PDB file of N, H, CA, C and O in Angstrom:
ATOM      1  N   MET A   1       0.983  -1.073  -0.235  1.00  0.00           N
ATOM      2  CA  MET A   1       0.367  -0.119  -0.214  1.00  0.00           C
ATOM      3  C   MET A   1       0.960   1.166   0.005  1.00  0.00           C
ATOM      4  O   MET A   1       1.714   1.467   0.931  1.00  0.00           O
ATOM      5  N   LYS A   2       0.497   2.002  -1.056  1.00  0.00           N
ATOM      6  H   LYS A   2      -0.116   1.757  -1.808  1.00  0.00           H
ATOM      7  CA  LYS A   2       1.402   3.309  -1.222  1.00  0.00           C
ATOM      8  C   LYS A   2       0.565   4.521  -0.063  1.00  0.00           C
ATOM      9  O   LYS A   2      -0.594   4.876   0.150  1.00  0.00           O
ATOM     10  N   THR A   3       1.730   4.802   0.394  1.00  0.00           N
ATOM     11  H   THR A   3       2.672   4.513   0.221  1.00  0.00           H
ATOM     12  CA  THR A   3       1.267   6.025   1.273  1.00  0.00           C
ATOM     13  C   THR A   3       1.885   7.152   1.804  1.00  0.00           C
ATOM     14  O   THR A   3       1.897   7.649   2.930  1.00  0.00           O
ATOM     15  N   THR A   4       2.501   7.503   0.518  1.00  0.00           N
ATOM     16  H   THR A   4       2.491   7.099  -0.397  1.00  0.00           H
ATOM     17  CA  THR A   4       3.263   9.000  -0.051  1.00  0.00           C
ATOM     18  C   THR A   4       2.626   9.502  -1.414  1.00  0.00           C
ATOM     19  O   THR A   4       2.293   8.699  -2.286  1.00  0.00           O
ATOM     20  N   MET A   5       2.501  10.632  -1.527  1.00  0.00           N
ATOM     21  H   MET A   5       2.772  11.284  -0.819  1.00  0.00           H
ATOM     22  CA  MET A   5       2.067  11.473  -2.959  1.00  0.00           C
ATOM     23  C   MET A   5       2.797  11.510  -3.985  1.00  0.00           C
ATOM     24  O   MET A   5       4.008  11.366  -3.819  1.00  0.00           O
ATOM     25  N   ASP A   6       2.470  11.635  -4.816  1.00  0.00           N
ATOM     26  H   ASP A   6       1.486  11.753  -4.951  1.00  0.00           H
ATOM     27  CA  ASP A   6       2.881  11.747  -6.463  1.00  0.00           C
ATOM     28  C   ASP A   6       3.684  12.963  -6.431  1.00  0.00           C
ATOM     29  O   ASP A   6       3.382  13.896  -5.687  1.00  0.00           O
ATOM     30  N   PRO A   7       4.633  12.991  -7.158  1.00  0.00           N
ATOM     31  CA  PRO A   7       5.588  14.299  -7.278  1.00  0.00           C
ATOM     32  C   PRO A   7       4.189  14.641  -8.193  1.00  0.00           C
ATOM     33  O   PRO A   7       3.264  13.999  -8.690  1.00  0.00           O
ATOM     34  N   PRO A   8       4.800  16.634  -8.062  1.00  0.00           N
ATOM     35  CA  PRO A   8       2.979  16.948  -8.679  1.00  0.00           C
ATOM     36  C   PRO A   8       3.339  17.069 -10.520  1.00  0.00           C
ATOM     37  O   PRO A   8       4.501  16.902 -10.892  1.00  0.00           O
ATOM     38  N   ILE A   9       2.441  17.310 -11.344  1.00  0.00           N
ATOM     39  H   ILE A   9       1.498  17.447 -11.042  1.00  0.00           H
ATOM     40  CA  ILE A   9       2.187  17.400 -12.230  1.00  0.00           C
ATOM     41  C   ILE A   9       2.986  18.999 -12.895  1.00  0.00           C
ATOM     42  O   ILE A   9       2.864  20.141 -12.453  1.00  0.00           O
ATOM     43  N   THR A  10       3.813  18.490 -14.115  1.00  0.00           N
ATOM     44  H   THR A  10       3.912  17.561 -14.474  1.00  0.00           H
ATOM     45  CA  THR A  10       4.550  19.623 -14.591  1.00  0.00           C
ATOM     46  C   THR A  10       3.780  19.891 -16.120  1.00  0.00           C
ATOM     47  O   THR A  10       3.818  19.064 -17.030  1.00  0.00           O
ATOM     48  N   LEU A  11       3.219  20.951 -16.187  1.00  0.00           N
ATOM     49  H   LEU A  11       3.188  21.624 -15.447  1.00  0.00           H
ATOM     50  CA  LEU A  11       2.860  20.785 -17.577  1.00  0.00           C
ATOM     51  C   LEU A  11       3.543  22.112 -18.453  1.00  0.00           C
ATOM     52  O   LEU A  11       3.930  23.079 -17.797  1.00  0.00           O
ATOM     53  N   GLU A  12       3.688  22.124 -20.089  1.00  0.00           N
ATOM     54  H   GLU A  12       3.374  21.339 -20.623  1.00  0.00           H
ATOM     55  CA  GLU A  12       4.298  23.005 -20.648  1.00  0.00           C
ATOM     56  C   GLU A  12       3.402  23.866 -21.052  1.00  0.00           C
ATOM     57  O   GLU A  12       2.218  23.680 -20.772  1.00  0.00           O
ATOM     58  N   LEU A  13       3.775  24.862 -21.715  1.00  0.00           N
ATOM     59  H   LEU A  13       4.737  25.013 -21.942  1.00  0.00           H
ATOM     60  CA  LEU A  13       3.028  25.821 -22.219  1.00  0.00           C
ATOM     61  C   LEU A  13       2.548  25.240 -23.908  1.00  0.00           C
ATOM     62  O   LEU A  13       3.478  24.829 -24.602  1.00  0.00           O
ATOM     63  N   PRO A  14       1.366  25.226 -24.415  1.00  0.00           N
ATOM     64  CA  PRO A  14       1.269  25.178 -25.093  1.00  0.00           C
ATOM     65  C   PRO A  14       2.257  25.446 -26.704  1.00  0.00           C
ATOM     66  O   PRO A  14       3.236  26.192 -26.692  1.00  0.00           O
ATOM     67  N   LEU A  15       1.980  24.999 -27.494  1.00  0.00           N
ATOM     68  H   LEU A  15       1.184  24.393 -27.503  1.00  0.00           H
ATOM     69  CA  LEU A  15       3.328  25.322 -28.676  1.00  0.00           C
ATOM     70  C   LEU A  15       2.781  26.430 -29.293  1.00  0.00           C
ATOM     71  O   LEU A  15       1.625  26.851 -29.241  1.00  0.00           O
ATOM     72  N   SER A  16       3.851  26.900 -29.951  1.00  0.00           N
ATOM     73  H   SER A  16       4.790  26.558 -29.993  1.00  0.00           H
ATOM     74  CA  SER A  16       2.669  28.075 -30.340  1.00  0.00           C
ATOM     75  C   SER A  16       2.109  27.875 -32.159  1.00  0.00           C
ATOM     76  O   SER A  16       2.817  27.008 -32.671  1.00  0.00           O
ATOM     77  N   ALA A  17       1.063  28.447 -33.184  1.00  0.00           N
ATOM     78  H   ALA A  17       0.488  29.152 -32.768  1.00  0.00           H
ATOM     79  CA  ALA A  17       0.715  28.463 -33.829  1.00  0.00           C
ATOM     80  C   ALA A  17       1.663  28.620 -34.846  1.00  0.00           C
ATOM     81  O   ALA A  17       2.112  29.740 -35.091  1.00  0.00           O
ATOM     82  N   PRO A  18       2.310  26.818 -35.974  1.00  0.00           N
ATOM     83  CA  PRO A  18       2.930  27.153 -36.790  1.00  0.00           C
ATOM     84  C   PRO A  18       2.648  27.873 -38.175  1.00  0.00           C
ATOM     85  O   PRO A  18       1.508  27.881 -38.641  1.00  0.00           O
ATOM     86  N   ASP A  19       3.511  28.363 -38.697  1.00  0.00           N
ATOM     87  H   ASP A  19       4.437  28.356 -38.318  1.00  0.00           H
ATOM     88  CA  ASP A  19       3.169  29.106 -39.841  1.00  0.00           C
ATOM     89  C   ASP A  19       2.982  28.269 -41.217  1.00  0.00           C
ATOM     90  O   ASP A  19       3.833  27.418 -41.477  1.00  0.00           O
ATOM     91  N   PRO A  20       2.050  28.450 -41.983  1.00  0.00           N
ATOM     92  CA  PRO A  20       2.339  27.379 -43.431  1.00  0.00           C
ATOM     93  C   PRO A  20       3.209  27.481 -44.364  1.00  0.00           C
ATOM     94  O   PRO A  20       3.435  28.530 -44.966  1.00  0.00           O
ATOM     95  N   ALA A  21       3.738  26.471 -44.554  1.00  0.00           N
ATOM     96  H   ALA A  21       3.555  25.619 -44.065  1.00  0.00           H
ATOM     97  CA  ALA A  21       5.236  26.488 -45.439  1.00  0.00           C
ATOM     98  C   ALA A  21       4.834  26.914 -46.544  1.00  0.00           C
ATOM     99  O   ALA A  21       3.959  26.433 -47.264  1.00  0.00           O
ATOM    100  N   PRO A  22       5.639  28.073 -46.746  1.00  0.00           N
ATOM    101  CA  PRO A  22       5.747  29.159 -48.234  1.00  0.00           C
ATOM    102  C   PRO A  22       5.714  28.141 -49.562  1.00  0.00           C
ATOM    103  O   PRO A  22       6.510  27.253 -49.868  1.00  0.00           O
ATOM    104  N   GLY A  23       4.342  28.656 -50.327  1.00  0.00           N
ATOM    105  H   GLY A  23       3.695  29.378 -50.079  1.00  0.00           H
ATOM    106  CA  GLY A  23       4.157  28.165 -51.357  1.00  0.00           C
ATOM    107  C   GLY A  23       3.831  26.895 -51.527  1.00  0.00           C
ATOM    108  O   GLY A  23       4.352  26.224 -52.418  1.00  0.00           O
ATOM    109  N   CYS A  24       2.593  26.231 -50.384  1.00  0.00           N
ATOM    110  H   CYS A  24       2.170  26.776 -49.660  1.00  0.00           H
ATOM    111  CA  CYS A  24       2.121  24.951 -50.004  1.00  0.00           C
ATOM    112  C   CYS A  24       0.941  24.944 -50.110  1.00  0.00           C
ATOM    113  O   CYS A  24       0.410  25.275 -49.050  1.00  0.00           O
ATOM    114  N   GLY A  25       0.345  24.753 -50.785  1.00  0.00           N
ATOM    115  H   GLY A  25       0.776  24.484 -51.646  1.00  0.00           H
ATOM    116  CA  GLY A  25      -0.964  24.888 -50.820  1.00  0.00           C
ATOM    117  C   GLY A  25      -1.555  24.273 -49.849  1.00  0.00           C
ATOM    118  O   GLY A  25      -2.482  24.870 -49.302  1.00  0.00           O
ATOM    119  N   VAL A  26      -1.184  22.929 -49.376  1.00  0.00           N
ATOM    120  H   VAL A  26      -0.430  22.444 -49.820  1.00  0.00           H
ATOM    121  CA  VAL A  26      -1.886  22.439 -48.526  1.00  0.00           C
ATOM    122  C   VAL A  26      -2.085  23.213 -47.322  1.00  0.00           C
ATOM    123  O   VAL A  26      -3.126  23.739 -46.928  1.00  0.00           O
ATOM    124  N   CYS A  27      -0.251  23.203 -46.479  1.00  0.00           N
ATOM    125  H   CYS A  27       0.594  22.775 -46.799  1.00  0.00           H
ATOM    126  CA  CYS A  27      -0.207  24.371 -45.668  1.00  0.00           C
ATOM    127  C   CYS A  27      -1.631  25.413 -45.420  1.00  0.00           C
ATOM    128  O   CYS A  27      -2.515  25.449 -44.563  1.00  0.00           O
ATOM    129  N   GLN A  28      -1.287  26.285 -46.776  1.00  0.00           N
ATOM    130  H   GLN A  28      -0.569  26.255 -47.472  1.00  0.00           H
ATOM    131  CA  GLN A  28      -2.036  27.666 -46.498  1.00  0.00           C
ATOM    132  C   GLN A  28      -3.773  27.324 -46.442  1.00  0.00           C
ATOM    133  O   GLN A  28      -4.609  28.073 -45.936  1.00  0.00           O
ATOM    134  N   ALA A  29      -3.987  26.299 -46.951  1.00  0.00           N
ATOM    135  H   ALA A  29      -3.308  25.691 -47.362  1.00  0.00           H
ATOM    136  CA  ALA A  29      -5.371  25.609 -47.098  1.00  0.00           C
ATOM    137  C   ALA A  29      -6.139  25.722 -45.402  1.00  0.00           C
ATOM    138  O   ALA A  29      -7.152  26.290 -44.996  1.00  0.00           O
ATOM    139  N   LEU A  30      -4.647  24.530 -44.454  1.00  0.00           N
ATOM    140  H   LEU A  30      -3.823  24.068 -44.784  1.00  0.00           H
ATOM    141  CA  LEU A  30      -4.737  24.446 -43.330  1.00  0.00           C
ATOM    142  C   LEU A  30      -5.135  25.824 -42.349  1.00  0.00           C
ATOM    143  O   LEU A  30      -6.089  26.131 -41.634  1.00  0.00           O
ATOM    144  N   ALA A  31      -3.844  26.455 -42.744  1.00  0.00           N
ATOM    145  H   ALA A  31      -3.069  26.206 -43.324  1.00  0.00           H
ATOM    146  CA  ALA A  31      -4.096  27.795 -42.349  1.00  0.00           C
ATOM    147  C   ALA A  31      -5.483  28.701 -42.255  1.00  0.00           C
ATOM    148  O   ALA A  31      -5.819  29.468 -41.352  1.00  0.00           O
ATOM    149  N   ARG A  32      -6.094  28.406 -43.332  1.00  0.00           N
ATOM    150  H   ARG A  32      -5.821  27.783 -44.066  1.00  0.00           H
ATOM    151  CA  ARG A  32      -7.766  29.224 -43.647  1.00  0.00           C
ATOM    152  C   ARG A  32      -8.023  28.388 -42.827  1.00  0.00           C
ATOM    153  O   ARG A  32      -8.350  29.005 -41.812  1.00  0.00           O
ATOM    154  N   GLN A  33      -8.087  27.029 -42.600  1.00  0.00           N
ATOM    155  H   GLN A  33      -7.821  26.528 -43.424  1.00  0.00           H
ATOM    156  CA  GLN A  33      -9.216  26.083 -42.005  1.00  0.00           C
ATOM    157  C   GLN A  33      -8.703  26.475 -40.533  1.00  0.00           C
ATOM    158  O   GLN A  33      -9.615  26.861 -39.801  1.00  0.00           O
ATOM    159  N   ARG A  34      -7.937  26.461 -40.187  1.00  0.00           N
ATOM    160  H   ARG A  34      -7.196  26.148 -40.781  1.00  0.00           H
ATOM    161  CA  ARG A  34      -7.934  26.843 -38.583  1.00  0.00           C
ATOM    162  C   ARG A  34      -8.187  28.318 -38.026  1.00  0.00           C
ATOM    163  O   ARG A  34      -8.700  28.550 -36.931  1.00  0.00           O
ATOM    164  N   ALA A  35      -7.607  29.605 -39.245  1.00  0.00           N
ATOM    165  H   ALA A  35      -7.190  29.416 -40.134  1.00  0.00           H
ATOM    166  CA  ALA A  35      -8.788  31.025 -38.808  1.00  0.00           C
ATOM    167  C   ALA A  35     -10.158  30.572 -39.025  1.00  0.00           C
ATOM    168  O   ALA A  35     -10.840  31.171 -38.194  1.00  0.00           O
ATOM    169  N   GLU A  36     -10.818  29.890 -39.656  1.00  0.00           N
ATOM    170  H   GLU A  36     -10.263  29.403 -40.331  1.00  0.00           H
ATOM    171  CA  GLU A  36     -12.320  29.805 -39.280  1.00  0.00           C
ATOM    172  C   GLU A  36     -12.229  28.782 -38.588  1.00  0.00           C
ATOM    173  O   GLU A  36     -13.368  28.321 -38.659  1.00  0.00           O
ATOM    174  N   ALA A  37     -11.565  28.022 -37.880  1.00  0.00           N
ATOM    175  H   ALA A  37     -10.639  28.397 -37.822  1.00  0.00           H
ATOM    176  CA  ALA A  37     -12.641  27.227 -36.690  1.00  0.00           C
ATOM    177  C   ALA A  37     -12.061  28.413 -35.308  1.00  0.00           C
ATOM    178  O   ALA A  37     -12.660  28.749 -34.286  1.00  0.00           O
ATOM    179  N   LEU A  38     -10.957  28.734 -35.716  1.00  0.00           N
ATOM    180  H   LEU A  38     -10.470  28.461 -36.546  1.00  0.00           H
ATOM    181  CA  LEU A  38     -10.741  29.851 -34.169  1.00  0.00           C
ATOM    182  C   LEU A  38     -11.672  31.268 -34.525  1.00  0.00           C
ATOM    183  O   LEU A  38     -11.476  32.174 -33.715  1.00  0.00           O
ATOM    184  N   ALA A  39     -12.600  31.562 -35.564  1.00  0.00           N
ATOM    185  H   ALA A  39     -12.759  30.826 -36.223  1.00  0.00           H
ATOM    186  CA  ALA A  39     -13.831  32.745 -35.311  1.00  0.00           C
ATOM    187  C   ALA A  39     -14.908  31.819 -35.297  1.00  0.00           C
ATOM    188  O   ALA A  39     -15.871  32.416 -34.816  1.00  0.00           O
ATOM    189  N   ALA A  40     -15.241  30.562 -35.611  1.00  0.00           N
ATOM    190  H   ALA A  40     -14.459  30.077 -36.002  1.00  0.00           H
ATOM    191  CA  ALA A  40     -16.202  30.052 -34.538  1.00  0.00           C
ATOM    192  C   ALA A  40     -16.326  29.589 -33.749  1.00  0.00           C
ATOM    193  O   ALA A  40     -17.335  28.910 -33.562  1.00  0.00           O
ATOM    194  N   GLY A  41     -15.065  29.750 -32.595  1.00  0.00           N
ATOM    195  H   GLY A  41     -14.245  30.301 -32.747  1.00  0.00           H
ATOM    196  CA  GLY A  41     -14.565  29.193 -31.250  1.00  0.00           C
ATOM    197  C   GLY A  41     -14.630  27.666 -31.412  1.00  0.00           C
ATOM    198  O   GLY A  41     -15.314  27.097 -30.562  1.00  0.00           O
ATOM    199  N   ASN A  42     -14.115  26.987 -32.234  1.00  0.00           N
ATOM    200  H   ASN A  42     -13.559  27.449 -32.925  1.00  0.00           H
ATOM    201  CA  ASN A  42     -13.831  25.413 -32.298  1.00  0.00           C
ATOM    202  C   ASN A  42     -12.415  24.855 -31.992  1.00  0.00           C
ATOM    203  O   ASN A  42     -11.770  24.038 -32.649  1.00  0.00           O
ATOM    204  N   ALA A  43     -12.048  25.556 -30.717  1.00  0.00           N
ATOM    205  H   ALA A  43     -12.572  26.220 -30.183  1.00  0.00           H
ATOM    206  CA  ALA A  43     -10.258  25.576 -30.728  1.00  0.00           C
ATOM    207  C   ALA A  43      -9.648  23.987 -30.963  1.00  0.00           C
ATOM    208  O   ALA A  43      -8.435  23.887 -31.152  1.00  0.00           O
ATOM    209  N   SER A  44     -10.535  22.686 -30.950  1.00  0.00           N
ATOM    210  H   SER A  44     -11.520  22.767 -30.797  1.00  0.00           H
ATOM    211  CA  SER A  44      -9.848  22.151 -31.297  1.00  0.00           C
ATOM    212  C   SER A  44      -9.959  21.465 -32.361  1.00  0.00           C
ATOM    213  O   SER A  44      -9.601  20.288 -32.356  1.00  0.00           O
ATOM    214  N   ARG A  45     -10.661  22.268 -33.887  1.00  0.00           N
ATOM    215  H   ARG A  45     -10.953  23.225 -33.890  1.00  0.00           H
ATOM    216  CA  ARG A  45     -10.136  21.905 -34.891  1.00  0.00           C
ATOM    217  C   ARG A  45      -8.876  22.519 -35.232  1.00  0.00           C
ATOM    218  O   ARG A  45      -7.878  22.030 -35.762  1.00  0.00           O
ATOM    219  N   ALA A  46      -9.218  24.162 -34.656  1.00  0.00           N
ATOM    220  H   ALA A  46     -10.029  24.559 -34.226  1.00  0.00           H
ATOM    221  CA  ALA A  46      -7.960  24.972 -34.835  1.00  0.00           C
ATOM    222  C   ALA A  46      -6.301  23.931 -34.483  1.00  0.00           C
ATOM    223  O   ALA A  46      -5.248  24.108 -35.096  1.00  0.00           O
ATOM    224  N   THR A  47      -6.513  22.932 -33.400  1.00  0.00           N
ATOM    225  H   THR A  47      -7.368  22.788 -32.902  1.00  0.00           H
ATOM    226  CA  THR A  47      -5.360  22.151 -32.611  1.00  0.00           C
ATOM    227  C   THR A  47      -5.217  21.210 -33.603  1.00  0.00           C
ATOM    228  O   THR A  47      -4.064  20.912 -33.916  1.00  0.00           O
ATOM    229  N   ASP A  48      -6.597  20.411 -34.448  1.00  0.00           N
ATOM    230  H   ASP A  48      -7.533  20.654 -34.194  1.00  0.00           H
ATOM    231  CA  ASP A  48      -6.112  19.891 -35.510  1.00  0.00           C
ATOM    232  C   ASP A  48      -5.207  20.085 -36.685  1.00  0.00           C
ATOM    233  O   ASP A  48      -4.350  19.334 -37.150  1.00  0.00           O
ATOM    234  N   CYS A  49      -5.683  21.508 -37.122  1.00  0.00           N
ATOM    235  H   CYS A  49      -6.380  22.117 -36.743  1.00  0.00           H
ATOM    236  CA  CYS A  49      -4.909  22.084 -37.960  1.00  0.00           C
ATOM    237  C   CYS A  49      -3.734  22.344 -37.881  1.00  0.00           C
ATOM    238  O   CYS A  49      -2.806  22.060 -38.639  1.00  0.00           O
ATOM    239  N   ASN A  50      -3.767  23.011 -36.752  1.00  0.00           N
ATOM    240  H   ASN A  50      -4.521  23.241 -36.137  1.00  0.00           H
ATOM    241  CA  ASN A  50      -1.753  22.925 -36.056  1.00  0.00           C
ATOM    242  C   ASN A  50      -1.125  21.857 -36.164  1.00  0.00           C
ATOM    243  O   ASN A  50      -0.282  21.809 -37.059  1.00  0.00           O
ATOM    244  N   VAL A  51      -1.321  20.691 -35.315  1.00  0.00           N
ATOM    245  H   VAL A  51      -2.006  20.730 -34.588  1.00  0.00           H
ATOM    246  CA  VAL A  51      -0.973  19.908 -35.888  1.00  0.00           C
ATOM    247  C   VAL A  51      -0.485  19.073 -37.410  1.00  0.00           C
ATOM    248  O   VAL A  51       0.652  18.698 -37.695  1.00  0.00           O
ATOM    249  N   GLU A  52      -1.777  18.934 -38.260  1.00  0.00           N
ATOM    250  H   GLU A  52      -2.701  19.239 -38.028  1.00  0.00           H
ATOM    251  CA  GLU A  52      -1.396  19.232 -39.900  1.00  0.00           C
ATOM    252  C   GLU A  52      -0.505  19.549 -40.495  1.00  0.00           C
ATOM    253  O   GLU A  52       0.194  18.894 -41.268  1.00  0.00           O
ATOM    254  N   ILE A  53      -0.401  21.472 -39.921  1.00  0.00           N
ATOM    255  H   ILE A  53      -0.968  22.004 -39.292  1.00  0.00           H
ATOM    256  CA  ILE A  53       0.339  22.124 -40.664  1.00  0.00           C
ATOM    257  C   ILE A  53       2.354  21.262 -40.035  1.00  0.00           C
ATOM    258  O   ILE A  53       3.412  20.974 -40.594  1.00  0.00           O
ATOM    259  N   ARG A  54       2.073  21.239 -39.349  1.00  0.00           N
ATOM    260  H   ARG A  54       1.213  21.473 -38.894  1.00  0.00           H
ATOM    261  CA  ARG A  54       3.587  20.723 -38.275  1.00  0.00           C
ATOM    262  C   ARG A  54       3.888  19.844 -39.092  1.00  0.00           C
ATOM    263  O   ARG A  54       4.978  19.818 -39.665  1.00  0.00           O
ATOM    264  N   ASN A  55       2.821  18.865 -39.290  1.00  0.00           N
ATOM    265  H   ASN A  55       1.936  18.886 -38.824  1.00  0.00           H
ATOM    266  CA  ASN A  55       3.434  17.156 -39.637  1.00  0.00           C
ATOM    267  C   ASN A  55       3.433  17.276 -41.320  1.00  0.00           C
ATOM    268  O   ASN A  55       3.798  16.271 -41.928  1.00  0.00           O
ATOM    269  N   HIS A  56       3.113  18.239 -41.947  1.00  0.00           N
ATOM    270  H   HIS A  56       2.816  19.056 -41.453  1.00  0.00           H
ATOM    271  CA  HIS A  56       3.514  18.043 -43.772  1.00  0.00           C
ATOM    272  C   HIS A  56       4.475  18.127 -44.146  1.00  0.00           C
ATOM    273  O   HIS A  56       5.030  19.225 -44.177  1.00  0.00           O
ATOM    274  N   PRO A  57       4.900  17.329 -44.458  1.00  0.00           N
ATOM    275  CA  PRO A  57       6.106  17.153 -45.204  1.00  0.00           C
ATOM    276  C   PRO A  57       6.706  17.844 -46.193  1.00  0.00           C
ATOM    277  O   PRO A  57       6.229  18.005 -47.316  1.00  0.00           O
ATOM    278  N   HIS A  58       8.051  18.382 -45.689  1.00  0.00           N
ATOM    279  H   HIS A  58       8.438  18.252 -44.777  1.00  0.00           H
ATOM    280  CA  HIS A  58       8.523  19.399 -47.046  1.00  0.00           C
ATOM    281  C   HIS A  58      10.117  19.139 -46.793  1.00  0.00           C
ATOM    282  O   HIS A  58      10.849  18.982 -45.815  1.00  0.00           O
ATOM    283  N   PRO A  59      10.275  19.188 -48.489  1.00  0.00           N
ATOM    284  CA  PRO A  59      12.027  19.454 -48.612  1.00  0.00           C
ATOM    285  C   PRO A  59      12.689  19.689 -47.654  1.00  0.00           C
ATOM    286  O   PRO A  59      13.537  18.896 -47.246  1.00  0.00           O
ATOM    287  N   THR A  60      12.369  21.166 -46.928  1.00  0.00           N
ATOM    288  H   THR A  60      11.680  21.810 -47.259  1.00  0.00           H
ATOM    289  CA  THR A  60      13.277  21.524 -45.929  1.00  0.00           C
ATOM    290  C   THR A  60      13.072  21.088 -44.791  1.00  0.00           C
ATOM    291  O   THR A  60      13.991  21.214 -43.982  1.00  0.00           O
ATOM    292  N   ARG A  61      12.288  20.683 -44.522  1.00  0.00           N
ATOM    293  H   ARG A  61      11.541  20.580 -45.179  1.00  0.00           H
ATOM    294  CA  ARG A  61      12.092  20.185 -42.786  1.00  0.00           C
ATOM    295  C   ARG A  61      12.738  18.629 -42.803  1.00  0.00           C
ATOM    296  O   ARG A  61      12.457  17.791 -43.660  1.00  0.00           O
ATOM    297  N   ALA A  62      13.730  18.405 -41.597  1.00  0.00           N
ATOM    298  H   ALA A  62      13.958  19.086 -40.901  1.00  0.00           H
ATOM    299  CA  ALA A  62      13.836  17.426 -41.643  1.00  0.00           C
ATOM    300  C   ALA A  62      13.348  16.374 -41.390  1.00  0.00           C
ATOM    301  O   ALA A  62      12.597  16.165 -40.437  1.00  0.00           O
ATOM    302  N   GLY A  63      13.863  15.217 -42.566  1.00  0.00           N
ATOM    303  H   GLY A  63      14.472  15.387 -43.340  1.00  0.00           H
ATOM    304  CA  GLY A  63      13.468  14.063 -43.037  1.00  0.00           C
ATOM    305  C   GLY A  63      12.172  14.236 -43.826  1.00  0.00           C
ATOM    306  O   GLY A  63      11.684  13.304 -44.464  1.00  0.00           O
ATOM    307  N   GLY A  64      11.505  15.730 -43.753  1.00  0.00           N
ATOM    308  H   GLY A  64      11.901  16.487 -43.235  1.00  0.00           H
ATOM    309  CA  GLY A  64      10.754  15.135 -45.168  1.00  0.00           C
ATOM    310  C   GLY A  64      10.867  15.631 -46.395  1.00  0.00           C
ATOM    311  O   GLY A  64      11.620  16.390 -47.005  1.00  0.00           O
ATOM    312  N   THR A  65       9.621  14.802 -46.652  1.00  0.00           N
ATOM    313  H   THR A  65       9.009  14.186 -46.157  1.00  0.00           H
ATOM    314  CA  THR A  65       9.703  14.476 -48.777  1.00  0.00           C
ATOM    315  C   THR A  65       8.510  15.731 -49.125  1.00  0.00           C
ATOM    316  O   THR A  65       7.996  16.614 -48.439  1.00  0.00           O
ATOM    317  N   SER A  66       8.455  15.548 -49.730  1.00  0.00           N
ATOM    318  H   SER A  66       8.872  14.830 -50.287  1.00  0.00           H
ATOM    319  CA  SER A  66       7.187  15.682 -50.536  1.00  0.00           C
ATOM    320  C   SER A  66       7.858  16.434 -52.414  1.00  0.00           C
ATOM    321  O   SER A  66       7.048  16.658 -53.314  1.00  0.00           O
TER     322      SER A  66
END
């Protein structure tokens, strides 16, 4: 039986919104969708767009192809 407390949880600050890659239509479309989601108050969808922009591959990103 455990009688001690767990250590405190450390939360990091959220990542800032990524910039769409210049000249990439997919990233530009995701940035527009993100803006629309934020305007509609849908932070969950905006976060999904941020993740997709961050993970969209580009030749200039490490390990990326496209």
